[in-house]
C-alpha positions as CSV (number, residue, x, y, z in Angstrom):
1,M,0.0,0.0,-0.1
2,S,1.6,3.3,-1.2
3,E,-0.7,5.7,0.9
4,G,-1.2,6.1,4.5
5,K,0.0,8.1,7.6
6,L,3.4,8.3,9.2
7,L,3.0,8.4,13.0
8,I,5.7,10.3,14.7
9,K,6.4,10.9,18.4
10,D,9.1,13.4,19.3
11,S,10.9,12.2,22.4
12,R,12.2,15.6,23.2
13,T,8.6,17.1,23.6
14,Q,6.5,14.0,23.8
15,R,4.4,15.6,21.0
16,E,2.8,13.5,18.4
17,Y,2.4,14.2,14.7
18,E,0.7,12.5,11.6
19,I,2.3,13.1,8.2
20,P,0.5,11.8,5.1
21,I,2.2,9.2,2.9
22,I,1.3,9.7,-0.7
23,K,2.8,7.6,-3.5
24,N,5.1,6.0,-1.0
25,A,6.6,9.4,-0.1
26,V,6.3,12.0,2.5
27,A,6.6,15.9,2.0
28,A,9.8,17.1,3.5
29,T,8.1,20.3,4.3
30,A,5.6,18.5,6.5
31,F,8.5,18.0,8.9
32,K,8.7,21.9,9.6
33,Q,5.7,21.6,12.0
34,I,8.0,19.5,14.3
35,K,9.8,21.9,16.7
36,G,12.2,21.3,19.5
37,P,11.8,22.3,23.1
38,E,11.8,26.1,23.7
39,L,14.0,25.7,26.8
40,D,17.7,24.8,26.8
41,Q,18.1,25.1,23.0
42,S,21.6,25.7,21.5
43,R,22.1,28.6,19.5
44,Q,22.1,26.4,16.3
45,D,18.7,25.0,17.3
46,K,17.4,28.6,17.8
47,G,18.7,29.5,14.4
48,S,16.1,27.1,12.8
49,S,13.8,25.5,15.3
50,S,11.9,23.4,12.7
51,L,13.0,19.9,12.1
52,K,15.2,19.4,8.9
53,I,15.6,16.3,6.9
54,Y,19.4,15.7,6.6
55,D,20.3,13.9,3.4
56,P,23.9,14.4,2.1
57,G,24.1,13.6,-1.5
58,L,20.1,13.5,-1.7
59,A,20.5,9.7,-1.4
60,N,16.9,9.3,-0.5
61,T,15.2,12.6,-1.4
62,A,12.8,12.8,-4.5
63,T,12.7,16.3,-5.9
64,L,10.1,15.8,-8.6
65,E,7.3,13.5,-10.0
66,S,8.3,12.2,-13.5
67,D,6.9,9.6,-16.0
68,L,10.0,9.6,-18.1
69,L,11.6,6.6,-16.4
70,F,10.7,3.5,-14.3
71,I,13.4,1.6,-12.5
72,D,12.8,-1.6,-10.4
73,A,16.0,-1.6,-8.5
74,E,15.4,-5.2,-7.3
75,K,14.5,-6.8,-10.7
76,G,16.9,-4.5,-12.7
77,T,14.0,-3.3,-15.0
78,L,14.3,-0.2,-17.0
79,L,11.3,1.4,-19.0
80,F,11.5,4.6,-20.9
81,R,8.0,6.1,-21.0
82,G,6.8,2.6,-20.7
83,Y,9.1,1.1,-23.4
84,S,11.9,-1.4,-22.6
85,I,15.4,-1.4,-23.9
86,D,14.5,-4.3,-26.3
87,Q,11.7,-2.4,-27.7
88,L,13.7,0.8,-28.4
89,W,16.8,-1.2,-29.6
90,D,16.4,-0.4,-33.3
91,C,15.1,3.2,-32.7
92,S,16.7,6.1,-34.3
93,F,17.9,9.2,-32.3
94,E,14.9,11.1,-33.8
95,D,12.6,8.3,-32.6
96,V,13.9,8.5,-29.0
97,L,13.8,12.3,-28.9
98,H,10.2,12.4,-29.9
99,L,9.3,9.7,-27.5
100,M,11.0,11.3,-24.5
101,A,10.1,15.0,-25.2
102,W,6.7,14.6,-26.9
103,E,5.7,11.4,-25.2
104,T,5.1,9.0,-28.1
105,L,7.0,7.3,-30.7
106,P,6.8,9.3,-33.9
107,S,4.9,8.5,-37.1
108,T,6.9,8.3,-40.3
109,S,6.1,11.9,-41.1
110,Q,6.9,13.1,-37.6
111,R,10.3,11.4,-37.6
112,E,11.1,13.0,-40.9
113,A,10.1,16.4,-39.6
114,I,12.4,16.1,-36.7
115,R,15.3,14.8,-38.9
116,Q,14.8,17.7,-41.3
117,A,14.6,20.2,-38.5
118,L,17.7,19.0,-36.8
119,A,19.7,18.9,-40.1
120,T,18.6,22.4,-40.9
121,A,19.6,23.7,-37.5
122,M,22.9,22.1,-37.6
123,N,23.8,24.2,-40.7
124,N,23.0,27.4,-39.0
125,I,26.4,27.9,-37.3
126,P,27.3,31.2,-35.9
127,S,30.8,32.3,-36.9
128,E,31.5,33.2,-33.3
129,V,31.2,29.5,-32.4
130,V,33.8,28.4,-35.0
131,K,36.2,31.1,-34.0
132,T,35.8,30.1,-30.3
133,I,36.5,26.5,-30.8
134,Q,39.3,27.1,-33.1
135,A,41.0,29.5,-30.6
136,F,41.8,26.4,-28.4
137,P,45.0,24.5,-29.0
138,P,44.3,21.2,-30.7
139,S,45.8,19.5,-27.7
140,S,43.1,20.8,-25.3
141,P,40.7,18.3,-23.7
142,P,37.5,18.2,-25.5
143,V,35.0,18.9,-22.8
144,P,36.2,22.5,-22.0
145,I,36.0,23.2,-25.8
146,I,32.5,22.0,-25.9
147,V,31.6,24.2,-22.9
148,A,33.1,27.3,-24.6
149,G,31.4,26.4,-28.0
150,L,28.1,26.2,-26.3
151,A,28.6,29.4,-24.5
152,A,29.5,31.0,-27.8
153,Y,26.3,29.7,-29.3
154,M,24.3,31.2,-26.4
155,A,26.0,34.5,-26.8
156,S,25.3,34.7,-30.5
157,R,21.5,34.7,-29.7
158,P,21.0,37.1,-26.8
159,N,17.2,37.2,-27.5
160,D,17.1,33.7,-26.4
161,I,18.6,34.5,-22.9
162,P,15.8,35.3,-20.4
163,A,18.0,37.6,-18.3
164,V,18.9,39.7,-21.3
165,T,15.3,40.1,-22.5
166,G,14.0,41.1,-19.0
167,G,12.3,38.0,-17.7
168,N,10.8,34.5,-18.3
169,I,10.5,33.5,-22.0
170,Y,10.4,29.7,-21.8
171,H,8.3,28.7,-18.7
172,G,4.8,28.0,-20.1
173,N,5.6,28.9,-23.7
174,L,5.2,25.5,-25.5
175,E,6.1,26.7,-29.0
176,R,9.3,28.4,-27.8
177,V,10.2,25.4,-25.7
178,D,9.9,22.9,-28.6
179,K,11.8,25.2,-30.9
180,A,14.6,25.5,-28.4
181,I,14.9,21.7,-28.0
182,I,15.7,21.4,-31.8
183,R,18.2,24.2,-31.6
184,V,20.0,23.1,-28.5
185,V,20.3,19.4,-29.7
186,A,21.7,20.8,-33.1
187,A,24.2,23.1,-31.3
188,W,25.3,20.1,-29.2
189,A,26.2,18.1,-32.3
190,V,27.8,20.9,-34.1
191,V,30.2,21.9,-31.2
192,I,31.1,18.2,-30.9
193,G,31.8,18.0,-34.7
194,L,33.8,21.2,-34.7
195,S,35.8,20.3,-31.7
196,A,36.6,16.8,-33.0
197,S,37.7,18.1,-36.3
198,H,39.8,20.8,-34.8
199,R,41.5,18.6,-32.3
200,R,42.4,16.1,-35.2
201,G,43.4,18.9,-37.6
202,I,41.0,17.8,-40.2
203,Q,38.4,19.7,-42.4
204,F,35.0,20.2,-40.8
205,I,32.3,18.6,-43.0
206,P,28.9,20.2,-42.4
207,A,25.7,18.2,-41.7
208,S,23.9,16.8,-44.7
209,P,20.2,17.6,-45.2
210,D,19.7,14.0,-46.3
211,L,21.3,12.2,-43.3
212,E,19.9,11.3,-39.8
213,F,21.2,12.8,-36.6
214,Y,23.8,10.1,-35.7
215,E,25.1,9.9,-39.3
216,N,25.5,13.8,-39.4
217,L,27.2,13.7,-35.9
218,F,29.8,11.2,-37.2
219,T,30.3,13.1,-40.4
220,M,30.8,16.4,-38.6
221,M,33.4,14.6,-36.4
222,G,35.2,13.1,-39.2
223,H,34.4,9.8,-37.7
224,T,34.0,8.1,-41.2
225,D,35.2,5.2,-43.3
226,P,38.5,6.5,-44.9
227,A,37.6,4.6,-48.2
228,T,34.2,6.1,-48.6
229,G,34.3,9.4,-46.5
230,E,30.9,8.2,-45.0
231,P,30.1,6.9,-41.5
232,D,30.4,3.1,-41.3
233,P,26.8,1.7,-41.2
234,K,27.7,-0.9,-38.7
235,K,29.1,1.6,-36.3
236,V,26.1,3.9,-36.7
237,R,23.8,1.0,-36.1
238,C,25.7,-0.1,-32.9
239,F,25.8,3.4,-31.6
240,R,22.0,3.6,-32.2
241,H,21.6,0.4,-30.3
242,F,23.8,1.7,-27.4
243,G,21.6,4.8,-27.3
244,A,18.7,2.7,-26.1
245,L,20.6,1.9,-23.0
246,S,21.5,5.7,-22.2
247,I,18.3,7.7,-22.9
248,D,17.7,8.6,-19.2
249,H,18.6,7.5,-15.8
250,G,16.3,9.5,-13.6
251,M,17.8,12.1,-11.2
252,A,21.5,11.4,-12.2
253,N,23.9,14.1,-11.1
254,S,24.1,15.7,-14.5
255,T,20.2,15.7,-14.8
256,F,19.8,17.3,-11.4
257,A,22.4,20.0,-12.2
258,M,20.5,20.8,-15.4
259,L,17.2,21.0,-13.4
260,V,18.8,23.2,-10.8
261,T,19.9,25.7,-13.5
262,S,16.5,25.5,-15.2
263,S,14.7,26.2,-11.9
264,S,15.8,29.8,-12.1
265,L,14.3,30.1,-15.5
266,G,17.6,30.4,-17.3
267,D,18.2,29.5,-21.0
268,P,18.4,25.9,-22.0
269,I,22.0,26.1,-23.2
270,S,23.1,27.2,-19.9
271,A,21.2,24.2,-18.5
272,V,23.0,21.8,-20.8
273,I,26.3,23.5,-19.8
274,S,25.5,22.7,-16.1
275,A,24.8,19.0,-17.1
276,V,28.1,18.8,-19.0
277,T,30.3,20.2,-16.3
278,A,28.6,17.9,-13.7
279,A,28.9,14.9,-15.9
280,Y,32.7,15.5,-16.4
281,G,33.6,14.4,-12.9
282,P,35.2,10.9,-12.5
283,L,32.2,9.8,-10.2
284,H,29.6,10.4,-13.1
285,F,30.1,10.3,-16.9
286,G,34.0,10.7,-16.3
287,A,33.9,7.3,-14.7
288,P,34.4,5.1,-17.9
289,E,37.4,7.2,-18.9
290,S,38.8,6.9,-15.4
291,A,38.0,3.1,-15.4
292,Y,39.7,2.7,-18.7
293,K,42.9,4.5,-17.5
294,I,43.0,2.3,-14.4
295,I,42.7,-0.9,-16.3
296,A,45.3,0.4,-18.7
297,K,47.8,0.8,-15.8
298,L,47.0,-2.6,-14.5
299,G,47.8,-4.0,-18.1
300,K,47.3,-7.7,-17.3
301,R,44.8,-9.9,-15.4
302,E,47.5,-11.1,-12.9
303,N,47.4,-7.5,-11.4
304,V,43.7,-7.6,-10.7
305,P,43.9,-9.3,-7.1
306,L,46.2,-6.5,-5.9
307,L,43.7,-3.9,-7.2
308,I,40.8,-5.6,-5.4
309,E,42.7,-5.8,-2.1
310,Q,43.5,-2.1,-2.4
311,V,39.8,-1.3,-2.9
312,K,38.8,-3.4,0.1
313,R,41.4,-1.4,2.2
314,G,40.0,1.9,1.1
315,E,43.2,2.8,-0.8
316,R,41.7,2.8,-4.3
317,R,38.3,3.5,-5.9
318,L,36.9,0.8,-8.2
319,F,35.3,2.7,-11.1
320,G,32.5,0.8,-13.0
321,Y,31.4,-1.2,-9.9
322,G,28.3,-0.6,-7.7
323,H,25.4,1.6,-8.6
324,R,22.9,3.6,-6.5
325,S,20.0,2.5,-8.5
326,Y,20.4,-1.3,-8.7
327,R,20.5,-4.2,-6.2
328,T,21.1,-6.8,-8.8
329,D,22.9,-7.0,-12.1
330,D,22.9,-3.8,-14.2
331,P,20.3,-4.5,-16.9
332,R,22.4,-2.6,-19.4
333,I,25.4,-5.0,-19.2
334,R,23.9,-7.9,-21.2
335,P,23.1,-5.8,-24.4
336,I,26.5,-4.1,-24.0
337,Q,28.1,-7.5,-24.2
338,T,26.2,-8.2,-27.4
339,L,27.5,-5.0,-28.9
340,L,31.0,-5.9,-27.8
341,D,30.8,-9.1,-29.7
342,E,29.5,-7.4,-32.9
343,L,32.4,-4.8,-32.7
344,D,35.1,-7.6,-32.0
345,A,36.0,-5.8,-28.8
346,D,37.9,-8.8,-27.7
347,S,40.8,-7.7,-29.8
348,N,41.5,-5.2,-27.0
349,P,43.5,-7.1,-24.4
350,L,42.2,-4.7,-21.7
351,L,38.7,-6.1,-22.1
352,A,40.0,-9.4,-20.5
353,V,41.4,-7.4,-17.6
354,A,37.9,-5.7,-17.0
355,R,36.4,-9.2,-17.1
356,E,38.8,-10.4,-14.6
357,I,37.9,-7.6,-12.3
358,D,34.2,-8.5,-12.6
359,H,35.1,-12.2,-12.0
360,V,37.1,-11.6,-8.9
361,A,34.8,-9.1,-7.4
362,Q,31.8,-11.2,-8.0
363,R,33.2,-14.0,-5.8
364,D,34.6,-11.8,-3.0
365,E,32.6,-11.5,0.1
366,Y,33.4,-7.8,0.4
367,F,31.4,-6.9,-2.7
368,K,28.7,-9.6,-2.3
369,S,27.8,-8.6,1.3
370,R,27.4,-5.0,0.0
371,G,25.3,-5.9,-3.0
372,L,27.9,-4.5,-5.3
373,H,27.8,-5.5,-8.9
374,A,29.4,-4.4,-12.2
375,N,27.7,-1.4,-13.8
376,A,27.5,-0.2,-17.3
377,D,30.6,1.9,-17.1
378,L,32.8,-1.1,-16.6
379,Y,32.1,-2.6,-20.1
380,G,30.6,0.5,-21.7
381,V,34.0,2.1,-22.1
382,F,35.1,-0.7,-24.2
383,F,32.1,-0.2,-26.5
384,Y,33.2,3.4,-27.1
385,V,36.9,2.4,-27.6
386,A,35.9,-0.4,-30.1
387,M,33.7,2.4,-31.9
388,G,37.0,4.3,-32.4
389,F,36.5,7.0,-29.9
390,A,39.4,8.2,-27.7
391,P,38.7,7.7,-24.0
392,E,38.6,11.5,-23.4
393,L,35.6,11.7,-25.9
394,I,33.5,9.1,-24.1
395,P,31.8,11.6,-21.8
396,L,30.6,13.5,-24.7
397,M,29.3,10.5,-26.5
398,M,27.4,9.4,-23.4
399,L,25.8,12.8,-23.1
400,T,24.9,12.8,-26.6
401,Q,22.9,9.6,-26.1
402,R,21.5,11.1,-22.9
403,M,20.3,14.3,-24.8
404,P,16.7,13.0,-25.4
405,G,16.3,12.4,-21.7
406,L,17.8,15.7,-20.7
407,M,15.6,17.7,-23.2
408,A,12.6,15.8,-21.9
409,H,13.3,16.8,-18.3
410,W,13.9,20.3,-19.3
411,R,10.6,20.5,-21.3
412,D,8.7,18.9,-18.4
413,A,10.1,21.6,-16.1
414,M,9.2,24.4,-18.4
415,L,5.6,23.3,-18.9
416,K,4.8,22.6,-15.2
417,R,2.1,25.0,-13.9
418,S,4.5,26.4,-11.3
419,I,8.3,26.2,-10.8
420,K,10.3,26.7,-7.7
421,V,14.0,27.7,-7.5
422,I,15.9,24.7,-6.1
423,R,17.4,26.0,-3.1
424,P,18.2,23.4,-0.2
425,T,19.0,24.4,3.2
426,H,21.8,23.5,5.5
427,I,22.5,22.7,9.1
428,S,24.8,25.3,10.9
429,V,27.5,23.6,12.9
430,G,29.1,27.0,14.0
431,D,28.8,28.0,17.8
432,G,26.6,30.9,16.7
433,K,28.7,33.5,18.6
434,Q,29.7,36.8,16.9
435,M,33.3,37.5,16.9
436,Q,34.5,40.3,19.2
437,G,37.2,42.8,18.8
438,A,36.8,43.9,15.0
439,A,35.4,47.4,14.6
440,S,32.2,47.8,12.5
441,K,32.5,49.3,9.3
442,L,28.9,50.4,8.9
């Protein structure tokens, strides 16, 4: 039963409270009615007498209601707007974007309309964006270049920035929101293409009006077959398949960062920049790159037991292992293994090292007792490497496949009847005493 009442007795005051349980959740603000004793309070207590919910990392705090994703942590089930990974396995980027943002899989004509809109927008490249990206040394890491390129896109269209125009222009404005989704996704693909071409020292090839999104992305990046100058159909197909695993993952760190920015009614490119910078850390989308570099340093399977022992002693972090959302096998690993076989990823000797890490950890009581299993990052990194992407590009490729989910979350936020600035509170741990001896300047 998901509804009822939470009965609370405060031992400090002997007062009793009833807090409604709705959809198996309680409202954090309901706890504000619970106040400590008025006598003998510390200065910290007097600073905020209402009871607070202390949840570092928001490990058990829901910040919104959403029908974008359903996860059964015990069974390892993933549903994107009601569709499983298997059902979306062959869907194009355009299909998935329409499903997540506009809530249904598109008809043939709707898919073609999105494809054309994206291709057209990808050819509308402000000169400032090109100049900004080319100002970086080719040896620069790609993510900072992407952030700068997106900022240049934003600066080239000041009328799309709410603060510049004097107030809200997206919240509640369905037409403007839907146009912005196409513009932002196209800008994302273009800055990745420009950055990849610049870093490799090759000519940038613009998007074709006749190609699908992923084909245009690969073309702009120069990620093509040298013999034909066109994207490898097998790699495009595999990338599309992997995209079905990465559409959304609920309140991931990057998604939440984007929604924090969006809650102030800023522009969508600023929101995406927030997602990118949050995702870049080694505890999020930077994890596959970090995992790959650790595995590369190990070099061979014989070194795995030493790594595992170091992890158990708290001396090392094991990237690619354990996940907050799952208490069983990550449901994305099985299809990833299928793609690795198709791409002949076993030719990479480091994949054997990753499998040995998984093999040893699965049988170790330290990991078993904590319910820790391999997650998609451990094996997913080898998918991107087999696709021909350098490890430093992997966070960007992952974010590309997450873009339908990000845009859907942003659209939902903009179309809600009301929106609140996300602004958590804190617990003061100072002694609450004013410092003495310094003269006032007021």
